[in-house]
N, C-alpha and C positions, 0 to 999 in steps of 0.2 A: 503493503501499499503506498502511496507514494499521496504523501497529508498534504503538502505545500500546491504538489498541480491535482488532487481532488483524485486521481485515479491508479484503479485495482489491479494485479492483476492473482490465475491459481495457478502458482506447479508444483507441478511432479518430480519431487527433486530438482533437478538444474531447470529445467525443463517449461519457459512459462506454453500451458493450453491451451488456456484464456485470456482478452484485456489482452491492453488496454482496457475495465470503460470504464462514464465516469462518475463516481461515487458525494456521496458528501457525508460527515466525518464527522465532528462530536465539537459544534463551535466553545466558544470561551466557558470552562467549569465546567464542565461535563469531558476531555478530553479525549479522544481516539491515543487508544496506550498502541506505538508503535509496533516492532518486534518480528520475529518469528511464528508464528500459532500454527496449530495444528487439528485441520475439521474432525469432527468423531463422530457429525451425525445434520445428514440435511434430507431435506424435510422441504419437500416441495407446496403442499398445503398447511401453514404452518397460519396457530391462530393466535393470536393477543388475549389473555384474557383481561389482560386489567386495560389494553386498553378498546378493547373491539374489532382490532380489527383483520384484517388478513397479511398477514408475511408469507406470500408467493419466491417461493425458493427459499432462503435460508440457508446458511449454515453454520453450523457452533458450534465455536471453538476452546483449548482448550481457558481457566479460567474466567464460565462465564459472561463472554466476548462473544456476541453472532453479527451477521450478514445478511441482509436480508434486500430482497430485490418491493423495486414497488413498477402498480406501470403508471404511478403521473409519471404527466411531461413537466414537467416543470425544477429542470435535473437546473439549476447556477453553478458557479463555483469556488463557495468555500462551506467553509461549516456552517449544519444552520440545524443538525437531531441533536444527540442528547450523547452520541459517543459509547453506549453499550459497550 
C-alpha cells in the first residue's frame, strides 16, 4: 500500500498479481498502518453489523486490519476513511 499516492497492490511472494488500484485510507486521527500484512480470510459478501452496510470483496488481515471494496465512484486521492 502506498499511503502517499493512495494506491494498493496485491502480491504473492515478490510477484504483483493485482493492481495498482486506488484506495482511501485513514484520515488524520484514524491512521492506516503500513507494513506487510497477510490475508487470513476473504469474503465476497461481507456485511458490517455496526454500520449496517455491505462490504463486498473484504480481505481480513492479521491484527484486525481489513480491506473492503466499494461500488461508489466517489474516489478522491486523499485519506478519508477510518483507517481500520
